[in-house]
N, C-alpha and C positions, 0 to 999 in steps of 0.2 A: 556077506558084505553088500552094502547097497550098490546096485549096478551103476548109479550115477558117479561114484567115485572114479571108476575106470575111465569114463568118458572125459573127465576133467583132468586126469593125471598129467598129461603132457603139458597142458596149460600151467598146472601147478609148478612143474619143475622149471619152466621158463621164468616164472616169477621168483622161485627160490634163488636162482642164480643172481638176481638183482637185489633181492631183499634180504638174503641170508635167512629166508623163512623165519626162521625163528631167531635169527641172532645178529642181524646187522646192527650197526651202531649209528647210522646216519639219522634215521627216524624222521627225516624231513624237517629237522629243527632249523635249518638254514633257509628254508623257503620264506620268501617275503610276502607271499599272498596272505590275505586276511580272511577270516571266516567270521561273519557277523554273529555276535552273541545273541541268542534268541530267548534266553531265560536267565534269571538270576538265581543265586544259590538258595534263596529263601522262597522261591516261587512254589505255591501250593495249588492243588486242584480243589474242586468244589467240595471234596470230602475231607479236606484238611491235610491230605498227604503231601509230602514233599515230592516234587517231580525230579527224577534223575534219568539221564539218557546214557545208555551203554552203546558205544559205537564200535563196530567191527569192520574189517576190510570187505571190499566188494568184488575182489577178483583173485582170491587165494583159496580155491577148492583144494581139499575137502574141508578146510577149516572155517573159512568165512568167505562168502561170495553171494552173488545174485544168480538165482536159477533161471531157467528158460523163460519164466514168467516175470522176471525182474523182481522176485521176492527174495528176502534174506534167507540164506540156507547155510548149512555146514555144521560141523561138530560144535564149534563155539556158539553158534546161534542156538542150537538145541540146548546146550548147557545153560545159556543165559535165559532162556525161557523158564527153566527150572529155578534159576536164581530169582527171576522176577516174581514167580509164585511164592517163593519163600519170604521175599521182602515186601510182599503186597500189603501186609498189615500196617506198614509204616511209610512205604514209598510207592509212588506211581511210576513204574519202571517201563521205559520204552527202549527197545533194541532196534538199532538202525545200522545200515551199511554206508560206508563212505570210502573215498579213495585213501590210499596210503598217506599221502601228504596231509590231507585234510584231517585225518585222525588226530594228529599231534597239534596242529594249529587249533582245531576245535577244542581239544583238551585244555590247552593253555589259555584260550579265550573264554572258557567257561561254557561253551556251547555243549560240550560233552563232559560227563562226570567220570566215566570209566571208558577206556579204550583197550582193545587187544587185537592182535594180528598174528597168532601163533608165535608170540614173542619170547625169546629166551632172555635170560638175565645177563646183563653186563654192567660194568661200572658206570659207563656213560649214561645209561638209562637211570640207574640208581641215583646219580648225582642230580639229574634234572627232574625226575618224577618220583612219586611214591609208588613203590612196586608192591603188588600183593604178596603176602606171606605164604599163602596157599597156592599151589600149582594147579593150573587148569587141566593139564595132562603131563605125562612124563614121556619124552621122546627117546630116552635111553642114551647110553654112552656112544661116543663116536667109534665106529668100526670100519675096517677095511673090507671091501669086496675085491676079489681077484679070481683068476682062473683056477678051477678046481685042481687040487693036488699040489699047489705051491706050498712049500714049507719055509721059504726064505723071507716071507713078509709077515712081520709080527707087529712091532711097535713102529713109531715114527722114524727112529734112527735106522731101522732096517731098510728103509726105502731111500736112503742116501744114494744119489746117483741114478735113481730110477725115475721113470716118467709117470706122474699121476695125472689123471684127468681133472683134478681140482685146480681152481685158481686161488688167488690170495685174498678174496674179498670177504668171505664170511668168517665166523669164529674159528672153525677148524683151519681155514685157509690162512688166517693170521698166525695160527700156531705153527703151521708148516713154514710160513715165511720167516717167523722168528727162529725156527730151527736153522734155516738157511743163513740168516744173519750170524748165527753162532758157529756155523760150519761152512764158511765160504769156499773152502777147497774142494768140497764134495757135496754140493747142494742137491736138494730134491728138485726135479724139473717140473715146474707148474705151468698151467695154461694161462694165456692172457684173457681169454673169455671162457665161458662154461659151455662145453659141448652138450648137445641134447642127450637125453637118456639113451636113445637108440645108438647114438655115436659112442657114448661111453661103453655101453654093452659090447658093441661090435669091436671097439678098440681093445677092450680087455681080452676078448676071445681071440682076436687075430694078432695080439702082441704089440699093438701100437701103444697101449697104456699098460703099465704093470698093475695098477690098482686105482681105486677111487675110494674116498672116505666121506662118510656123512653119519648122521645119527642112526641108531638101530632102526628107528621107525622109518626113516627115509630109505635106507638101503633095502629093508625088508619089503616095504609096500611098493617102492618104485622098481625094484629089480627082481627079488626072489619071488614075491607073490605074482607080479605081473608077467614075468617070464620064467615059468617053472621049469622049462626045458633048457634054459641057458646053462652054459658050461662055466658057472661061477659059484662061489660060496662066500659066506660071511666069516670074517675072522673073529676070534674070541677075545682079543685083547682090547681093553678099554684104553683108548689112545691118550686121553687127557687125565687119566687117573681117577680113582674112586671119589675124590673130593670135588670133581667138576660137577657143576649144576646141570641137571638134565630135565628141567621143568620148563613149562611155558606159563607166562604170568600176565595179569592185567595191570594197567597203569592208571594212576590217579594223579591229579594235580599235586604238585609238591606240598608236603605237609598236611594233606587231607587224610590224616590218620584215622579220624573217626569213621568215615565211610569205608576206608580200607579194612579196618578191624571188623566192621559189621559184615562186609563182603566176605572176608576170610572165614568168619564163623559160619556163614551160609555154605561156602564151598566145602568146608570140613564136614558139615552136617550132611550135605549131599553125597560126599565120598563115603562117610560112615554108613549111610543108608543104602549104598550100592547104586545110587542113581548115576554117578559119574561112570562107573563100570558099565552100566547098562547102555549109556549113550556111546561109550567107546566101542563096545561089542557091536552095537548097531551099525556104526560107521566103518569099523576096521576089522571086525572079527577077532579082536585081541584086546586084552585089558591093559589100557594105558593110564588107568587111574592110579596105578602103582608103577614103580620103576621096572621095566621089562628086563628079563634076565637073558 
């Protein structure tokens, strides 16, 4: 695994609590700031290729961020460099970093043609944007982590009355909050803010928290891999069921299906060739080009 992933991991988790990494639904749509449109849909370069810009986040390592030299970096950046190569016969592709809010403003204004930020699928995004059909990577099902040896924590219902270190802000938090609405007499105790990873780990080990839940990718990289001697384990139950989507996706301006279909074809080709797996192994030492088991 690249050494740089560890140095950025704490920063990543602070951002996750605000953005729901992969799955928040705010997306900055309510922001009133404007981003100047710098190109038109039909703008072409000197070789007659249409110019398109892919924008990724600038502060969400290891997926998309600016490195120590202020250069774009991350899993998504490496993937999009491959996409740019594949589309080079027709498009002049530029990959840039921008802030979370500006990604969506830029997409809507036409400054950007494609944006991504380790984004999971949700209905709010699908209503406002065109979502890629092919996943950029699969983060896996939502799982609990808890102190080793516990047998009483399985599904969401099993944690009724227990204290989790989750809040209600991200996708899984909303599922937990929905459970509480349906079961007000014995709710799951959630947090108002998200504790740090170190606080979550210590809280589980000393009994302050019964468990914490996030995607397989998150709990494995943030806790199991990072703290191999910790007294915790990952549960085996898929908390949201087998039908729950566990991919991350790119967004396009609403109804821009032509570019979306071309993009999907390239991602599928890269996956079939093994390029997505190679990038995943390079960053994470595990293959997230397919759903992790």
